N, C-alpha and C positions, 0 to 999 in steps of 0.2 A: 526762194521756194524749193529749189532743188535740194539745198542743205536740210531744210525742214523735212522734206520727204524721206531722205536717207536716214535722218535721226529717228523718225517715226518707225521705219522698218526695223531699225536696230533695237528699239525699245520693245517692239512687238515680238521679235525673235527671242530676246532675253526673257520676256514673260512666258513664252511657250516652253523654253528650256526649264524655267523654274517650276512650272506646273508639272512638267514631265518628271522632274526629280522628286517632287513631293509624292506623286502618284506611285513612283517606283518604290519608295521607302515604305509606304503603306502596304503595298501588295506583298512585300517580302517579309513582313513581321510575322512572328509565330507566337502562340499562347504559351505560358509557362507550363511545364510538364506537371501533371498531377499523378505521377506513377505511384503504384502501390509500394509501400516500404519493402525494400529488399529486391525490387525489380531494377533492371538497368535500362536506361534510355538509349535509343539508337543514335541520338545526336549528343554531342558534347557541349552544346550551346548553353546548357543550364548546369554545368558542373559546379558553379559557385553556390547554387542553391542547395541547402542541406536537405537530407531526407528527414521528414518530420514523422515522429512516432507518437501517436496520441495515447496517453496513459491515463486511465480513469482512477481517481482517488477520492476519498471521503475525509473531510476534516482538513485542518490547516497545518498539521505537523509533517511537512514534506520537504524540509530544507535540504535533506541529503541528496535530493535529485539535482541540486545545483552542482554538486561534485560529480555526479554521474554525467551531466552535460559537459562539464569541463573535460572529462576523459573521452567523451564521444566526439569532441570537436575534430580530432585528428582523422576520424573516419567520415567526417561530413554528415554526422547524424545528430539530430536534435530532438530531445524528448519535450513534448508539450503536454503539460498536466491539464486534465479536464476534471474539474471539481463537481462532485455530485453531493446532493444534500442528504440522501438516504442510502443505507446499505443495500437495499433491494434493487437499486438502479444500475450500478456498473456492470454486473454480470449480464443483465438483459441487453445493455448497450453493446457489450463486447460480442455477445452471441449474434446480435443483429448487424454487426459490422460497422457500428457507428464510431467505435474506437478500436485501437490496435491491441492494447494490453490493458490490464488493470492491476492495481497494487493497493489493496485495502483490507483484505480478508485473511483469515487463517484457514488452515486445511479443513478443520471441522466444518466451518461455515460453507466452504466450497462444496464439500461432500454432500451436505444437506441440500444445497441449491440444485446441484446436478441431479440428485436423487428425486427431488420433488418436482423440478421444472424441466428436466431433460435437456439442459443446455449442452452443447457440444464444445465445451471449454475444458482446459486442462492446465496443470501446474507446469510453468516454465522453469521456475526455480525459487529457492527460499530467500527471504529478505531479513526480516527482523522478528523479534519476539518481545512483547511487553510483559515481563514477569508479573504475576499476581502475588502480592505479598500479604502476610499476616502481621499486623502491628498490635502493640499493647502498651498501656500505661502501667500495667501491674506485674507482668512477667517478662522474662528475658529469653525464655526457651519454651518450646511446646511441651517439654517434659514436666513443666511446672503447672500445667492445666490440671484442675481438680474436678472431681465428680460434680455434675450439675452446672458447670460453668457455661456462660452464654457467649456465643460468638456471632458477631454481626456479619452478614453475608449479602452480596448484591442479590436482588430479587429476580432479575431477568434469567431465563432458563439457561442460557449458555454460561454465564458467569457463575451462577449458583452451582451448576453441575461441575464446573471447573474447580470450585472451592472444595467440593466433596472429594474430587479426585486428588487434589493437593493434600487434603487431610489424610486420605488413604495412603499417599506416598510417605507421609510423616508417621504412619503407624497408628493413627488415632481412630480410623474408621475402616470398615470394609463395605464395598458397594457391589451390587450385582453386576458382573461383567456384561451381562446381556443388555445393560442400559447404555453401553458404549461411552461416548465422550461426555454426555450430558445427563448423568443420573439425577433423579429427583429425590426428595426426602423419602418417598416410599421405597426407593431402591437401596437405601442403607440397610445392610444385612447384619452389621455388627457395630455397636457404639458403646464400648466398655465403660467410658466415663459418663455416659448418658448426657452428652453435651447437648445444649439447647441452641437452636439457631434463630437469630432475629433477622428476618428478611426485610430489607429496605432498599430503596433506590440506590444504585451504585454510588452516586455522588454524595450520599448521606452517611455511608458507613463510618467514615472518619469522625463524624460528629458524635457518634455513639461510644467512642473510646472511653470516656469517663464512666459509662454505665455498664460496660461488658468486660469480660475477661480479655477479649481480643477481637479484632475486626479485620476482615479482608478489605484492602483498599487498592483499587486499580491504579496503575502507574500515574496517569495524568492527574487524578484526584489526589494522589499522595503528594505530588509536587505542590498542588494548590493549597494543601494543608500543612506544608512545611515538613513533610515526612521524607526521610532519606532511606533509600533501599538498604543501606548498610545497617540501619537501625531496626530492620524488620525482625520479628521473632522467627519467621520461617518464610522462605521465598520459593516459588515454583522452580523446580530444577529444569534447566534447559541445556540440552546437548546438541551442538551443531551437527546436522546430518541425521539426527535421531528421528523417530516416528512421532514426536510430540505433535499432537493434532492442533496445537495453538500457535505453531510457527506461522508467521505471515508469509505470503507468497506473491510472486508475479504470475499472472494468469494470461494465457493466450487462447485463441481458438484452437481446437484439437488439430485442425488441418495445417496450422502454422507452427507446429512444434519444431520444425526444421528450418524455419525462416532464419537466414543468416544475419539479417539486420537485428532481429529480436534477440538472437544469441549474443550479439555484441552489446546490446543494452543490458542483458543479464550479466555479462562479464564485467561491464563497467560498474554495475551495482555491487557485484560480489568481489570487488577489488579491495586491496588493503587501504587505499585512499578513502573509499566510501565507508568502510568499516570504522576508520578512525574518525571520520566526520560524524558518524552516528554516535560514537562514544563521546565526542566533544560537545555535540549539540544537546544530546538528551540525558547525559549524565546518569546512565543506568536505567532510565525510564524505558527506553528501547535499547536492545542490545543486538548486535549482529548475530544472525543465525545461519551463517554460511562458513 
């Protein structure tokens, strides 16, 4: 009986120690830090966890961000893409603090959004441009266009105005400077060849090539229709660092323009490695604009 009593006491003591150990582990645990990108934690316990930067995008053509993330790994930063279905959503989300950056729009679009909606967001840096090109089955140079020729153009206001500006740069039109980046038909002040414009949905301009002298075809639709940028009759001119309003950009909240983490994201995007990835992936559909 004495032996059984001693054994019972030993088992009870072991059980008390085990429960105490479990209680100690539970009480000492701490939640994972959710610090704002760019901030530093007072504890080094989460040093292995990357700083996540949420970047809003629209559409599926975002493979260049894989290269950006490879370059950011050394700084323990990771870009997480947040996909939006409509262009009107990412700026609203950024302004509201739901994402950290966005990368889907060109400068002209941002300007209109901030003018119309009063967002406190600003350009962090340039990314790419998708040149808009003029294609033809009938001519090889814009100088061959004749009086009364028809040109197919996208019907949406931004791309239509962009076409008029490109034709102006080619010396074929003059448009009212007061119209800014998106002139309309009524803003054409000189049209020496009396060119006619056939307005259709952007995805349909290529299908009109047999019926018109030339057609403007956006980059992605050009690829879909087997058109190569080197075969274009005329292509929008893009100069890195220029004031071209159709250069795409990374955008942040105005208050975050000096955020060091965001600056590192921009530097990784504007690297030689990412520029080469853009060239390799998109084959001229998108080109680096930095």
